DRENDO-1510 file (C-alpha; in Angstrom, 1 decimal, always signed):
<recs>
REC; n; res; u; v; w
REC; 1; MET; +18.0; -1.9; -7.2 .
REC; 2; ASN; +16.1; +1.4; -6.4 .
REC; 3; PRO; +12.6; +0.3; -5.0 .
REC; 4; LYS; +11.3; +3.9; -5.8 .
REC; 5; LEU; +12.3; +3.3; -9.4 .
REC; 6; GLU; +10.7; -0.1; -9.8 .
REC; 7; LEU; +7.5; +1.3; -8.1 .
REC; 8; LEU; +7.3; +4.1; -10.6 .
REC; 9; LYS; +7.6; +1.6; -13.4 .
REC; 10; GLU; +4.7; -0.2; -12.0 .
REC; 11; ILE; +2.5; +2.8; -11.3 .
REC; 12; TYR; +3.0; +4.3; -14.7 .
REC; 13; ARG; +3.2; +1.0; -16.6 .
REC; 14; LEU; +6.5; +1.9; -18.2 .
REC; 15; ASP; +7.5; -0.4; -21.0 .
REC; 16; PRO; +11.3; -1.2; -20.6 .
REC; 17; ASN; +11.5; -1.5; -24.4 .
REC; 18; ASP; +10.0; +1.8; -25.3 .
REC; 19; LEU; +13.1; +3.9; -25.8 .
REC; 20; PRO; +13.0; +3.7; -29.7 .
REC; 21; GLN; +9.2; +5.0; -29.2 .
REC; 22; ARG; +10.5; +7.7; -27.0 .
REC; 23; LYS; +13.3; +8.8; -29.4 .
REC; 24; GLU; +10.8; +8.9; -32.3 .
REC; 25; ALA; +8.5; +11.1; -30.3 .
REC; 26; LEU; +11.4; +13.4; -29.6 .
REC; 27; GLU; +12.1; +13.9; -33.2 .
REC; 28; LYS; +8.4; +14.4; -33.8 .
REC; 29; VAL; +8.3; +17.4; -31.3 .
REC; 30; LYS; +11.8; +18.9; -32.0 .
REC; 31; PRO; +10.5; +21.2; -34.6 .
REC; 32; PHE; +8.2; +22.8; -32.0 .
REC; 33; ALA; +10.6; +23.0; -29.1 .
REC; 34; ASP; +11.7; +26.6; -29.3 .
REC; 35; GLU; +8.1; +27.8; -29.9 .
REC; 36; ILE; +6.8; +25.8; -26.9 .
REC; 37; MET; +9.5; +27.1; -24.7 .
REC; 38; ASP; +9.0; +30.6; -25.6 .
REC; 39; ARG; +5.2; +30.3; -24.6 .
REC; 40; PHE; +6.2; +28.4; -21.5 .
REC; 41; TYR; +8.3; +31.3; -20.0 .
REC; 42; GLU; +5.9; +33.9; -21.4 .
REC; 43; LYS; +3.0; +32.4; -19.4 .
REC; 44; LEU; +5.2; +31.9; -16.2 .
REC; 45; LEU; +6.3; +35.4; -16.2 .
REC; 46; GLU; +2.7; +36.5; -16.2 .
REC; 47; LYS; +2.5; +35.1; -12.6 .
REC; 48; GLU; +4.2; +37.2; -10.1 .
REC; 49; ASP; +5.3; +34.2; -7.9 .
REC; 50; PHE; +7.1; +32.7; -10.8 .
REC; 51; ALA; +8.8; +36.0; -11.9 .
REC; 52; ARG; +10.8; +36.2; -8.9 .
REC; 53; PHE; +12.4; +33.0; -9.6 .
REC; 54; ILE; +13.1; +33.5; -13.4 .
REC; 55; PRO; +15.6; +36.4; -14.2 .
REC; 56; THR; +14.8; +37.7; -17.6 .
REC; 57; GLU; +18.3; +37.9; -18.7 .
REC; 58; ARG; +18.6; +34.1; -18.0 .
REC; 59; ILE; +15.7; +33.0; -20.1 .
REC; 60; PRO; +17.8; +31.9; -23.2 .
REC; 61; GLU; +20.0; +29.8; -20.7 .
REC; 62; LEU; +16.9; +28.3; -18.9 .
REC; 63; LYS; +15.2; +27.5; -22.2 .
REC; 64; ALA; +18.2; +25.5; -23.4 .
REC; 65; LYS; +18.5; +23.6; -20.1 .
REC; 66; GLN; +14.7; +22.8; -20.1 .
REC; 67; ILE; +15.1; +21.5; -23.7 .
REC; 68; ALA; +18.2; +19.4; -22.7 .
REC; 69; PHE; +16.4; +17.9; -19.9 .
REC; 70; VAL; +13.6; +16.7; -22.0 .
REC; 71; VAL; +15.9; +15.4; -24.6 .
REC; 72; GLU; +17.6; +13.5; -21.9 .
REC; 73; LEU; +14.4; +12.2; -20.5 .
REC; 74; LEU; +13.2; +10.9; -23.8 .
REC; 75; SER; +16.6; +9.6; -25.1 .
REC; 76; LYS; +18.1; +7.6; -22.4 .
REC; 77; PRO; +17.3; +4.4; -20.7 .
REC; 78; PHE; +14.9; +4.8; -17.7 .
REC; 79; ASP; +17.4; +3.5; -15.2 .
REC; 80; GLU; +19.0; +4.3; -12.0 .
REC; 81; LYS; +21.2; +6.9; -13.7 .
REC; 82; LEU; +18.4; +8.8; -15.1 .
REC; 83; TYR; +16.3; +8.6; -11.9 .
REC; 84; ARG; +19.4; +10.4; -10.1 .
REC; 85; ARG; +19.6; +13.0; -12.9 .
REC; 86; ILE; +15.9; +13.9; -12.5 .
REC; 87; ALA; +16.2; +13.6; -8.6 .
REC; 88; ARG; +19.1; +16.2; -8.6 .
REC; 89; VAL; +16.8; +18.9; -10.3 .
REC; 90; GLY; +14.1; +18.3; -7.5 .
REC; 91; ILE; +16.9; +18.8; -5.0 .
REC; 92; VAL; +17.7; +22.1; -6.6 .
REC; 93; HIS; +14.3; +23.2; -6.5 .
REC; 94; TYR; +14.3; +22.6; -3.0 .
REC; 95; HIS; +17.3; +24.6; -2.3 .
REC; 96; ILE; +15.8; +27.6; -4.3 .
REC; 97; ARG; +12.8; +27.2; -2.2 .
REC; 98; LEU; +10.4; +26.7; -5.1 .
REC; 99; ASP; +7.2; +25.3; -3.7 .
REC; 100; PRO; +6.3; +21.9; -5.1 .
REC; 101; LEU; +2.8; +23.3; -6.0 .
REC; 102; TYR; +4.6; +25.7; -8.4 .
REC; 103; MET; +6.7; +22.8; -9.7 .
REC; 104; SER; +3.6; +21.0; -10.5 .
REC; 105; TYR; +1.9; +23.8; -12.3 .
REC; 106; GLY; +5.1; +24.3; -14.5 .
REC; 107; TYR; +4.9; +20.5; -15.4 .
REC; 108; HIS; +1.0; +21.1; -16.2 .
REC; 109; LEU; +1.5; +24.1; -18.3 .
REC; 110; LEU; +4.3; +22.3; -20.3 .
REC; 111; SER; +2.2; +19.4; -20.9 .
REC; 112; GLU; -0.6; +21.6; -22.1 .
REC; 113; LEU; +1.6; +23.3; -24.6 .
REC; 114; ILE; +3.0; +20.0; -25.8 .
REC; 115; LEU; -0.5; +18.6; -26.3 .
REC; 116; GLU; -1.5; +21.7; -28.2 .
REC; 117; GLN; +0.7; +20.6; -31.0 .
REC; 118; SER; -1.9; +17.9; -31.9 .
REC; 119; HIS; -4.3; +20.7; -33.0 .
REC; 120; LYS; -1.7; +21.4; -35.9 .
REC; 121; ASP; -1.2; +17.6; -36.7 .
REC; 122; PRO; -3.6; +15.1; -35.1 .
REC; 123; SER; -1.3; +12.3; -36.1 .
REC; 124; LEU; +1.3; +13.6; -33.4 .
REC; 125; LEU; -1.2; +12.7; -30.5 .
REC; 126; PRO; +0.1; +9.2; -29.5 .
REC; 127; TYR; +3.7; +10.7; -29.6 .
REC; 128; LEU; +2.6; +13.6; -27.3 .
REC; 129; LYS; +0.9; +11.5; -25.0 .
REC; 130; LEU; +4.1; +9.4; -24.5 .
REC; 131; ILE; +6.1; +12.5; -23.8 .
REC; 132; ILE; +3.5; +13.8; -21.3 .
REC; 133; LYS; +3.6; +10.3; -19.7 .
REC; 134; TYR; +7.3; +10.6; -18.9 .
REC; 135; LEU; +6.8; +14.2; -17.8 .
REC; 136; LYS; +4.5; +12.9; -15.2 .
REC; 137; VAL; +7.1; +10.3; -14.1 .
REC; 138; SER; +9.7; +13.0; -13.9 .
REC; 139; GLU; +7.3; +15.3; -11.7 .
REC; 140; ALA; +6.7; +12.4; -9.4 .
REC; 141; ILE; +10.4; +11.9; -8.9 .
REC; 142; MET; +11.3; +15.4; -8.3 .
REC; 143; GLY; +8.3; +15.7; -5.8 .
REC; 144; GLU; +9.5; +12.7; -4.0 .
REC; 145; GLU; +13.2; +14.1; -3.6 .
REC; 146; TYR; +11.9; +17.6; -2.8 .
REC; 147; PHE; +10.1; +16.2; +0.3 .
REC; 148; ALA; +12.8; +13.9; +1.1 .
REC; 149; GLN; +15.2; +16.9; +1.4 .
REC; 150; LYS; +12.6; +18.8; +3.5 .
REC; 151; SER; +12.3; +15.9; +5.8 .
REC; 152; LEU; +16.2; +15.6; +6.0 .
REC; 153; ALA; +16.6; +19.1; +6.6 .
REC; 154; GLU; +14.2; +18.9; +9.6 .
REC; 155; SER; +15.8; +15.9; +10.9 .
REC; 156; PRO; +18.3; +15.6; +13.7 .
REC; 157; TYR; +20.3; +13.3; +11.5 .
REC; 158; ARG; +21.1; +16.0; +9.1 .
REC; 159; ALA; +23.9; +17.2; +11.4 .
REC; 160; ASN; +25.3; +13.9; +11.6 .
REC; 161; ASP; +25.2; +13.6; +7.9 .
REC; 162; LEU; +27.3; +16.7; +7.7 .
REC; 163; PHE; +29.7; +15.1; +10.2 .
REC; 164; VAL; +30.1; +11.9; +8.2 .
REC; 165; ALA; +30.6; +14.1; +4.9 .
REC; 166; VAL; +33.3; +16.1; +6.7 .
REC; 167; ASN; +35.1; +12.8; +7.9 .
REC; 168; ARG; +35.0; +11.5; +4.4 .
REC; 169; LEU; +36.9; +14.6; +3.2 .
REC; 170; HIS; +39.3; +14.2; +6.0 .
REC; 171; THR; +40.0; +10.5; +5.0 .
REC; 172; ALA; +40.6; +11.6; +1.4 .
REC; 173; TYR; +42.9; +14.4; +2.7 .
REC; 174; MET; +44.9; +12.0; +4.7 .
REC; 175; GLY; +45.6; +10.0; +1.5 .
REC; 176; CYS; +47.2; +13.1; -0.3 .
REC; 177; ARG; +48.3; +15.7; +2.6 .
REC; 178; GLU; +51.8; +14.1; +3.2 .
REC; 179; SER; +52.7; +14.6; -0.4 .
REC; 180; PHE; +50.3; +16.8; -2.4 .
REC; 181; GLU; +52.0; +15.3; -5.5 .
REC; 182; ASN; +49.3; +12.6; -5.1 .
REC; 183; LEU; +46.8; +15.2; -6.1 .
REC; 184; ARG; +48.5; +15.5; -9.5 .
REC; 185; VAL; +49.9; +12.2; -10.1 .
REC; 186; ASP; +47.7; +9.7; -8.4 .
REC; 187; PRO; +44.2; +9.4; -10.3 .
REC; 188; GLU; +42.6; +7.6; -7.2 .
REC; 189; ALA; +43.8; +10.2; -4.6 .
REC; 190; HIS; +42.6; +13.0; -6.7 .
REC; 191; SER; +39.4; +11.4; -7.4 .
REC; 192; ALA; +38.6; +10.5; -3.7 .
REC; 193; PHE; +39.5; +14.2; -2.8 .
REC; 194; GLU; +37.2; +15.7; -5.5 .
REC; 195; LYS; +34.3; +13.2; -4.7 .
REC; 196; ALA; +34.6; +14.2; -0.9 .
REC; 197; LEU; +34.4; +17.7; -1.8 .
REC; 198; GLU; +31.4; +17.3; -4.0 .
REC; 199; GLU; +29.6; +15.3; -1.2 .
REC; 200; LEU; +29.7; +18.6; +0.8 .
REC; 201; ARG; +28.3; +20.9; -1.7 .
REC; 202; GLU; +24.8; +20.7; -0.2 .
REC; 203; HIS; +26.3; +22.0; +3.1 .
REC; 204; ARG; +28.3; +24.7; +1.6 .
REC; 205; GLU; +26.4; +27.5; +3.3 .
REC; 206; VAL; +27.1; +26.0; +6.8 .
REC; 207; LEU; +30.7; +25.4; +6.0 .
REC; 208; ALA; +31.2; +28.8; +4.7 .
REC; 209; GLU; +30.1; +30.2; +8.1 .
REC; 210; ALA; +32.8; +28.1; +9.7 .
REC; 211; GLY; +35.4; +29.5; +7.3 .
REC; 212; PHE; +35.6; +26.6; +5.0 .
REC; 213; ASP; +35.1; +27.7; +1.5 .
REC; 214; LEU; +34.6; +24.8; -1.0 .
REC; 215; ALA; +35.2; +27.0; -4.1 .
REC; 216; THR; +38.5; +28.3; -2.7 .
REC; 217; ILE; +39.8; +24.9; -2.0 .
REC; 218; LYS; +38.7; +23.5; -5.4 .
REC; 219; ARG; +40.7; +26.5; -6.9 .
REC; 220; PHE; +43.8; +25.7; -5.1 .
REC; 221; CYS; +43.5; +22.0; -6.1 .
REC; 222; THR; +43.2; +23.0; -9.6 .
REC; 223; GLU; +46.1; +25.3; -9.6 .
REC; 224; TYR; +48.2; +22.8; -7.8 .
REC; 225; ALA; +47.2; +20.1; -10.4 .
REC; 226; LYS; +48.3; +22.5; -13.2 .
REC; 227; ALA; +51.5; +24.1; -11.6 .
REC; 228; PRO; +52.7; +22.7; -8.3 .
REC; 229; SER; +54.4; +24.9; -6.0 .
REC; 230; GLU; +55.2; +25.4; -2.3 .
REC; 231; THR; +53.0; +28.6; -2.3 .
REC; 232; THR; +50.0; +26.7; -3.5 .
REC; 233; VAL; +50.6; +23.8; -1.1 .
REC; 234; GLN; +50.7; +26.2; +1.8 .
REC; 235; ALA; +47.5; +28.0; +0.7 .
REC; 236; LEU; +45.8; +24.6; +0.4 .
REC; 237; ARG; +46.8; +23.6; +3.8 .
REC; 238; ARG; +45.5; +27.0; +5.3 .
REC; 239; ALA; +42.1; +26.6; +3.5 .
REC; 240; VAL; +41.6; +23.0; +4.6 .
REC; 241; GLU; +43.3; +22.0; +7.8 .
REC; 242; ARG; +42.3; +24.6; +10.6 .
REC; 243; PRO; +38.8; +25.3; +9.4 .
REC; 244; LEU; +38.1; +21.6; +8.9 .
REC; 245; ASN; +39.3; +20.8; +12.4 .
REC; 246; ASP; +37.5; +23.6; +14.0 .
REC; 247; LEU; +34.4; +22.6; +12.2 .
REC; 248; SER; +34.7; +19.0; +13.2 .
REC; 249; VAL; +35.3; +19.5; +16.9 .
REC; 250; THR; +32.2; +21.8; +17.0 .
REC; 251; ALA; +30.1; +19.2; +15.2 .
REC; 252; TYR; +31.4; +16.4; +17.4 .
REC; 253; LEU; +30.7; +18.4; +20.8 .
REC; 254; SER; +27.4; +19.9; +19.8 .
REC; 255; LEU; +25.8; +17.8; +17.0 .
REC; 256; GLY; +25.9; +14.3; +18.5 .
REC; 257; SER; +29.2; +12.5; +19.4 .
REC; 258; SER; +27.1; +9.8; +20.9 .
REC; 259; LEU; +25.2; +9.4; +17.6 .
REC; 260; ALA; +28.3; +9.1; +15.7 .
REC; 261; SER; +29.8; +6.5; +17.9 .
REC; 262; LEU; +26.5; +4.5; +18.0 .
REC; 263; ARG; +26.3; +4.6; +14.3 .
REC; 264; ALA; +29.9; +3.3; +13.9 .
REC; 265; MET; +29.3; +0.7; +16.3 .
REC; 266; THR; +26.4; -0.4; +14.6 .
REC; 267; ASP; +28.2; -0.6; +11.5 .
REC; 268; ILE; +30.9; -2.8; +12.9 .
REC; 269; VAL; +28.9; -5.1; +15.1 .
REC; 270; TYR; +25.6; -5.5; +13.2 .
REC; 271; ARG; +26.2; -4.7; +9.6 .
REC; 272; ARG; +29.6; -6.3; +9.9 .
REC; 273; LEU; +31.2; -3.8; +7.5 .
REC; 274; VAL; +34.6; -4.9; +8.9 .
REC; 275; THR; +33.9; -8.5; +8.3 .
REC; 276; ASN; +31.5; -8.7; +5.5 .
REC; 277; GLU; +33.2; -11.0; +3.1 .
REC; 278; ARG; +33.4; -14.7; +3.4 .
REC; 279; SER; +37.1; -15.0; +2.5 .
REC; 280; LEU; +38.4; -11.9; +4.3 .
REC; 281; THR; +42.2; -11.2; +3.9 .
REC; 282; PRO; +44.2; -9.1; +6.4 .
REC; 283; GLU; +44.7; -6.5; +3.5 .
REC; 284; ARG; +40.8; -6.2; +3.1 .
REC; 285; ALA; +40.3; -6.0; +6.8 .
REC; 286; ARG; +42.7; -3.2; +7.2 .
REC; 287; GLU; +41.0; -1.4; +4.3 .
REC; 288; ASN; +37.6; -1.7; +5.9 .
REC; 289; ILE; +39.1; -0.6; +9.4 .
REC; 290; ARG; +40.6; +2.4; +7.9 .
REC; 291; ARG; +37.3; +3.3; +6.1 .
REC; 292; ILE; +35.2; +2.8; +9.4 .
REC; 293; LEU; +37.6; +5.0; +11.5 .
REC; 294; GLY; +38.1; +7.4; +8.8 .
REC; 295; GLU; +34.4; +8.2; +8.2 .
REC; 296; ASN; +33.8; +8.6; +11.9 .
REC; 297; PHE; +36.9; +10.0; +13.4 .
REC; 298; GLY; +38.9; +11.1; +10.3 .
REC; 299; TRP; +38.8; +14.6; +11.6 .
REC; 300; ALA; +40.6; +13.8; +14.6 .
REC; 301; VAL; +43.1; +11.3; +13.4 .
REC; 302; GLN; +46.6; +12.4; +12.4 .
REC; 303; ARG; +48.2; +8.9; +11.7 .
REC; 304; LEU; +46.5; +5.6; +11.3 .
REC; 305; ASP; +49.0; +2.8; +10.7 .
REC; 306; PHE; +49.0; -1.0; +10.4 .
REC; 307; LEU; +52.3; -2.5; +12.0 .
REC; 308; GLU; +53.6; -5.9; +12.0 .
REC; 309; HIS; +55.4; -5.3; +15.4 .
REC; 310; GLU; +54.3; -3.3; +18.5 .
REC; 311; PRO; +55.6; +0.1; +18.1 .
REC; 312; GLN; +57.7; +2.1; +20.7 .
REC; 313; GLU; +55.7; +3.6; +23.6 .
REC; 314; GLY; +54.9; +7.3; +22.9 .
REC; 315; ARG; +54.8; +7.2; +19.3 .
REC; 316; TYR; +51.0; +6.6; +19.1 .
REC; 317; ASP; +48.0; +7.7; +21.2 .
REC; 318; LEU; +46.2; +4.4; +20.8 .
REC; 319; ILE; +47.5; +0.8; +19.9 .
REC; 320; LYS; +45.2; -2.2; +19.4 .
REC; 321; HIS; +46.5; -5.7; +18.9 .
REC; 322; LEU; +44.5; -7.4; +16.1 .
REC; 323; SER; +44.4; -11.0; +14.7 .
REC; 324; LEU; +43.0; -12.6; +11.6 .
REC; 325; GLY; +43.8; -16.2; +11.0 .
REC; 326; GLU; +47.7; -16.6; +11.2 .
REC; 327; SER; +48.0; -12.8; +10.7 .
REC; 328; VAL; +48.8; -10.6; +13.7 .
REC; 329; PHE; +49.1; -6.8; +13.5 .
REC; 330; TYR; +48.8; -3.7; +15.4 .
REC; 331; LEU; +46.4; -0.8; +14.7 .
REC; 332; ALA; +48.2; +2.3; +15.9 .
REC; 333; VAL; +46.4; +5.7; +15.8 .
REC; 334; GLY; +47.7; +9.1; +16.7 .
REC; 335; VAL; +45.4; +12.1; +17.0 .
REC; 336; ARG; +45.9; +15.6; +16.0 .
REC; 337; GLU; +45.2; +18.1; +18.8 .
REC; 338; LEU; +45.3; +17.8; +22.5 .
REC; 339; SER; +41.6; +18.6; +22.7 .
REC; 340; ASN; +41.0; +15.7; +20.2 .
REC; 341; ARG; +42.7; +13.3; +22.7 .
REC; 342; LEU; +40.3; +14.5; +25.5 .
REC; 343; TYR; +37.2; +14.3; +23.2 .
REC; 344; VAL; +37.6; +11.3; +21.1 .
REC; 345; LEU; +40.3; +8.9; +22.3 .
REC; 346; GLU; +38.2; +7.0; +24.5 .
REC; 347; GLN; +35.5; +6.6; +21.6 .
REC; 348; ILE; +38.3; +5.4; +19.1 .
REC; 349; ASP; +39.5; +3.0; +21.9 .
REC; 350; LEU; +35.8; +1.6; +22.2 .
REC; 351; LEU; +35.5; +1.2; +18.4 .
REC; 352; GLY; +39.0; -0.6; +18.4 .
REC; 353; GLU; +37.6; -3.2; +20.9 .
REC; 354; ALA; +34.4; -3.6; +18.7 .
REC; 355; ILE; +36.6; -4.4; +15.8 .
REC; 356; LYS; +38.8; -6.6; +17.8 .
REC; 357; LEU; +35.6; -8.8; +18.8 .
REC; 358; THR; +34.1; -8.9; +15.2 .
REC; 359; LEU; +37.4; -10.1; +13.9 .
REC; 360; TYR; +37.4; -12.9; +16.7 .
REC; 361; LEU; +33.7; -13.8; +15.9 .
REC; 362; HIS; +34.5; -13.9; +12.1 .
REC; 363; GLU; +37.4; -16.3; +12.9 .
REC; 364; LYS; +35.3; -18.5; +15.1 .
REC; 365; GLU; +32.4; -18.7; +12.5 .
REC; 366; SER; +34.8; -19.6; +9.6 .
REC; 367; ARG; +36.2; -22.6; +11.5 .
</recs>
């Protein structure tokens, strides 16, 4: 449950059963939508500060988007999904550097233009007030998310958030890089890879500086999905592997290797993300371990296997003996580069010991 969402419902006294009334209000105002939007952009363009954000050739497109946004606001349940949709608009406004004061002015102007329709027909007033009420809620959400983005951008944790997002992409990439056929035939592998790419969108400018171009990677993924070939595979590998590793090494060295390790240790020991289920199976434990190590050191890991028997010496860089109930297995890790061995092997070893300890404590508590 989103506490912000619940608080907004309380502040604005939103009726959870008012969706039919909102839809009715939408139908009442639809005949005036084009006229309202024409005047809205006409008045905005009168102000120089707004004009630089509004290319005149895009006004028809922007009008259509504004109308679609209001339609969604009034025709969808006011739930977590709608909150995230509104929040994304606020985040976009942050990234185009539109001051929240201007955003508030836009909402004020739109509300005035909507309210003016009551001069034509006074019976519209209750419907128009309901629309304006939800516009106020939308403004509150967008303002909150705008300032949340601003705080995040100025926080030392932002660098680590990029680091975590890059690791998620590495983990997804590991799931398909041995056989890129997975991108084409395995919906889960394809979905995980696409989702990981999507999470990096807000960092695309930083990534581009490191030679990691999200648009190019997505294009190669699409080309391969449609017409697989060795040429596309090699192009995809070139676009992903080296830039991703270079970026990760830089992030690890300069943006908080200790912070990443501390966060992972907290997840393992205190949040118990490896053992957070009452009836933990060996399969589930392995899945949790893979996720924890992938999110924090996926960029450095070349191989991560769970084996029933201890492997031959030299096949892996690190081997951990783990047990859960009657099940005994080995966590075997191989890292990608010599530099990665120097930088991260000790940290992975430390996380392995923490995982071993949490499994032991879980077993002890379960008896």
